[in-house]
N, C-alpha and C positions, 0 to 999 in steps of 0.2 A: 489513544484515548485523549480527549480533549479536557482539561481540568478549567472550570470556571467557578471563580468565587462569585457568589451571588448574595445581594442585600436580602435580608428575610425580615427583619423588623428593626424599629429603631427604639430608643428610649423616648420618654415624654421630653416634649419640647423639641425646636428645631435643631438645637445644638447636641442632642444627645448621640451617643455611639451608635454605629449601625454594626449590627450583628451579621455574621456570614455563615454561609454553608458551602461545600464544596461538591458539585455535581460532574458527573462524567458521561461522555457518550462515546461510542465507538466509531471512529472515523476510518477503519480499515478498508471501507469499499464491501461491496456485495460479494458474497461468498459462492463461488459456482460449485454446486455438489458433483462429485465423480459420477453419479448415477445418471444426472442430467446431461454431462458431456457425453457418455457413452451409449445413450440410447439412440443417437444418430450413427454410431460406428458401424453397425451390421448394415445399416442402409447404404452407406458410403462405400463398403467393402463390395457388397454384393452388386451395387451399381456397375462397378468395373467388372466383375465377373461376368455379368449378364450382358453387358454391352460388348464384349469380347465374344463371347458364345454367338451372340445375335450376328455380329459382323462377320464372324467365321462362316455361318450358315448362309448369309446373304452373299458373301464373297464367292463361296463355293458355288451357288447357283448361277452367279452372273458371270464369273471369270471363266473363261473356255478351259485353261489349263489346269483347274482345280477339279477334283474328282468328286462326284456325288455318287456313291453306291448305293445308298438306301436313303431316300429323301425321308421316309416315315420316320424312322429311328433318329435321324438327325434334327428333325423339326421337333420331335418328342424331347430331345435334349435340350433344345431352346426353349421347350414349354416349361420344363422342369427349372431351368434358370430362372424363367420369369416368375414362377410359383415361388421360388426362394426370394426374389426381389419383393413380390408382394407380402410374404411373410416378415422381410426386413422392415417393410413399411409398417406394418403392424407392430413390431417392436419400437420403432421411432414413436409412433403414437401411444403406446402403452408400454412404458420402460418395464414394468413387470414381466412382460413376456421375454426380456432378455435371457431369461434362465434357460431358454431352450434354442439360445444363439447357434450352438455348434451343430444344431440339425440342418442350418442352411448350408455350410459347407460341406456337409456329408452329403446333401442333395446335390451338390455341385460335382462331387466325384462321379456320381450315376451321370449327370448331365454331360460331363466332359468325355465319360465312356461312351455314351450314346452318340455324341458329336462326332467322335474319333471313329467309331463303327460305320456312321452314315457318310463319312468323307474319306473313306478308303483303308481304314483299319490301320495297318502298318505303315501305309504310304501317306497317312495323315499328317499335316503339318500342323494340327493344332492340339497336340498332347501336351505342349509347354503350358497351356492354360491351367493344368492341373496344379502348378506351383502355387498359384493365388491361394486355393483352399488349404493347400499343405502349410503355407505359411500363415494363414488365418488361424489354423487350430494349434499350430506349434508355438505360437507366440502367446498362448495361455500359460499360466504358471503350471508346475508339475511335470514330472518326467512321462507321465502318462499320455501326455498331449504330444509325445513323439510317436508313440505307438499308434494312435488314431490316425495320424496322416498315413502312416505306412498301411495300414488296412484300407484306408481310403483310396491309396493309390493302386493297391492290389485290385480292388473293385474296378476302378477305372480301366486297369489293363486288361482284366478277365471279362469285362463285360462282352467283348466281341466273341470269346469262346463259348459263354452262356447263350448268345443269341445265335451263333452259328458254329455248333461243335465242330472241332477238326484236329487233326495231329498237327501241331506245329513243328516246323522243323528245328533243328538244333540251334541255328543261329538266332532264330527267333526268341527261342528260350532264354539264351544267352543275353539278348538285347533287352528282354523284359525284366530279367533279374538284374541287370546293369542299371536300368531306369528305376527299379525300386530302391537300389542302394543308393543312387544319386539323391532321388527324393528324399529318402532316410536321412542322408547326411544333411541335406537341407533343412529338414525339420530339426534335427539335433542342433545344428548351428543357430538356428532361429531361437529355439528353445532356450539354450544357453546364453545368447545375448539379451534375451528378453529377462531371463532370471537376474543377470549382472545389472541390467537397467533398472529392475526392480530393486534390487538391493541399494544400488546407488540412490535411487528415489527415496527409499525408507530412512536412508542415512541422511540424506539432504533435509528431510522433513523432520527427522529428530533434531538435527542441528538447528533448523529453523524454530522448533518449539522452544528449544533451550535459549536461543537468542530472544524470542518473544518475551519468554518468561523473564529473562533479565531486564528487557526494555520495560515490561509492565512494573516491575519492581521499582526501576529507576524512576518511572513516571509517577509511582505512588509517593516516593521519596521527594521527588520534586513538588508535587502537590502539597505535601506536609510542610514544605518550606514557606509556602504562601502564608500571609497573615490569616489566621482561623477566627479572628473576632477584632473589633476595635474597643471593646470594653476597657482596655487599659489606658485608651487614650484621654487627653483632657478634654473635657466639654467645648473648648473653643474651636476645635477642628472636626471636620467630618470627613472620613476617609473612604472612597470607593474605588475598587479596582477589578480588572478582570485580565486573565492570561489564556489565550487559546492558541496553544501550539501547532505549527503546520504539521508536525509529526507528533508521535507519542510523547516525546521528550523534545522541549525546546530550549533555545538559547537565552529567551528574555525572562525577566523576573521583575517582581515589585515587591517591597517590604515597607513596614512601618513600624515604630516602636515609640514608646514614651522615653522622654529626657527630663532633665530637672528643668523644671518650667516651661516645658512644651513637649514636642514630639518631632521625630525625624522620619523622613520619607525618601525612598529609592526607586528608581526604576533603571534597569540595565538592559543592554542588549548585546549578548555575545555574538561574534561573527560565526556564522554557521548554524546548523541545526543538529538535532541527535543527541545521544548520549554525552558526547565529547563536550558539546556547547552546554548542556545542562550541567556537567560536573564543574565546569569553569564558573558558570553562573552561580552555583552553590557556594563555591570557594570565594567570589567576590561579595555576595551577600553576607557570608560570615566574617569577613575580615572588616566590612565595613560596620556591621553590628558591633564588633569589638572596640571600636572608636566612641561608644555611647557617651563617655564622660568627656569628650573633647568637644568643646564649643565650637570650634572650627571645622565645618564640613569637609574642607580640603584635605585636613589631617587624614579622614577617613579614606579618602580616594588614594592618598599617597600610601598609606598603609596597604590597600588593595594591591597598588601596583608593586609594592616591595614583597607582598605575599606571594605573588605569582611569577616573580623574576626567578628564573633559573639559571642566568648567566649572560655572556656577552652575546649569544646567539638570539636572544629573545627578539630584536629588532627584525631578524631575518625570518622568524618563524611565521609571520603573517597572520598570527591570533591576536585578536585586541577585543576590547569591551568598552563600549560607550556607555557613559553613565551619568545620571542626574541625580544629585543628593541634595536636600534640603532640610534644615532645621527651622521649625517655626515656633516661635516662643508665644506664650499666651498673650501678649501684649501687642502681637502681630508683626514682629520683627522675623523676617525670613532671610536667613543667611543660606546661600545656595552656591553650587559649583557644578558646572557643566563639563565633563570630560570627554569632548568630542560627539556629544549626543545631538545637540541642536533641535531638538523636538520638544521643547516644553515651552508652555505658553501660560501667560496670566490673563484671566478673563476677569477685568474689573466689574463692580457692581453695576456701572453705567453700560456695559455691553461691550465695551472696546476689549479687543484683544492684542496683546504684543508678545513677542518672543522672549525667553529668559535663555539666551546662548552666548557663549564666549568663544575666542579663538584657542583654547585648550584642546589638545589631542587627547585621543581615547586612552584608556589604560592598556598598557603593552606596548604603546607607541610613545607617549610622552614621558616626561620625567618631573613635571612640577605643575603644580595647580594652585590657584588662589580663589577664594570665595568672594562672593559679592552679596549686597544686601539690598532687599526691598521691603518696603513697609506695607502690609496688607491691610485692607479696610474692611469691615464688615460687610460679607457678601462676594468678596473676591474668591476666585477658585483657581488653584493652580492646576494645570492639565498637562500631563507628560505622556508621551506615547512612544511606541516602538515604529521603526520605519514601514513595518506591516500594515499599519493602519493606513497609511498613505495609498497603498494599493486598493483598499476599499473605496479611496476617492479618485480613482482613474489611473493612479501611480505615474502620471506624467508631470510636467514641469508646473501645471497649474494646480496640481492636487493639494499642495500646501495651502494655496488661497483659498480653495474650495472647504478645506478642513477648518481654516480660521473662521470663514462666514457660518460655517455649520456650528463651531463651538460658540460663536457670538449670539446665536439664537436660542441657547440652553443656558440657563442660569444655576442648575441643580447638579451636582456632581453625580447623583444616582441616573438623571436623565442623560448626563454624557457617556457614562458607562453602559447604560441599557441600549443606547442607540448604536454605539460601536458594535456591542456584542450582536445586536440583531441584523446590522449590515454584514458582520463576519458569518453569521448564520446562514446567509442567503445563498452561498456558494463555497468552492473550495477557496482557498487562499494560500499564496506560494510560501509566504513567510509567516511567522509567528506574529499574532495580533496581541498586542498588551498596552493597556491604559491604565493611568493612576490619577486620580482626580481628587485634591484636596480642598474642601472649603472651608474657609475662616469665618468665624463670627456667624451672625444672622443671615 
């Protein structure tokens, strides 16, 4: 799910707060229905059976040392296999006809029996083809699908006695009984393996549903942490933002809240994606918010680092969070701290764009941060983005320059955010896309 906070309406005047709503869309990709996948299965299976039967008949006709005792019945078996192939094609075209799928391997048992009779009966080398319809039926769930292949194998072996009644020798009867036992064992093993595979698939699907449910709940929690409205902000600022995770739950976040004499704004980017990154993002947001009474934004970052610290092994864990945090007073004084983020820009009212970055390290890597101050003029806009936004501008070394030029052409926070959301919606993006824009004054 992708959560996007979208501006819906503003209060009267250009300095009024922007209201928000949260929308969602499903990014899990197209769902392939089982019926759509299985509708071609009979055609694929029967193509193999028919090809072998046709090859057997043609080989018997052309190869001198292969016997053809009754060409009429041999080619009748080929015709039956082709009829089965035609029926499989109908099932591929109309999936509803798949209910009669087992009639095709049943037809194959007769076809193999006729092929066997027409190519020398007990001397025929093509009896092994019968294993294909045996496996076809036995792979269906239910123990009764062991009995059906046994009956089909008996039909194959007894076809010659129906077409040419005779008293078989005792050795021939033993051979036929042994063949039935072997193919029956094949059906039993196939059925059991299919049953075990089905149980494993059911268990995997159950686990997946549980995991998806947990991820959906985590996504809802993360959405609830995004600002739901700007009504509490002072009229001197306008805040607009959007967060589009690459997965259901992402590691990016943005936030704002009122302070004494102004408001505070944050954009963070946790290394990685998924539920783990989302949990760290929620923790960083909460700790930074707890420093609402501190006038120095660097204090909030220090608290976040202390709150996430778990011991001396932190520096080796590889987990870190880049963050930009700014407090803007009503008079335009903006005190900001950059914890290894480096993707925040000030677009001035005259259209120039400059970066607000420092040499401080990210949370989880660095140990000390200090704040800097910039004085905003009416019409200035602070734009902070995650690195996923740069992917929308090519993702190469020149992406940053292209983004700055793009920002210079837009003087309204809403236009900047809407433009980023439009670019992200044009296709897949490998990383979370988050942007926070704060306009000061008119």
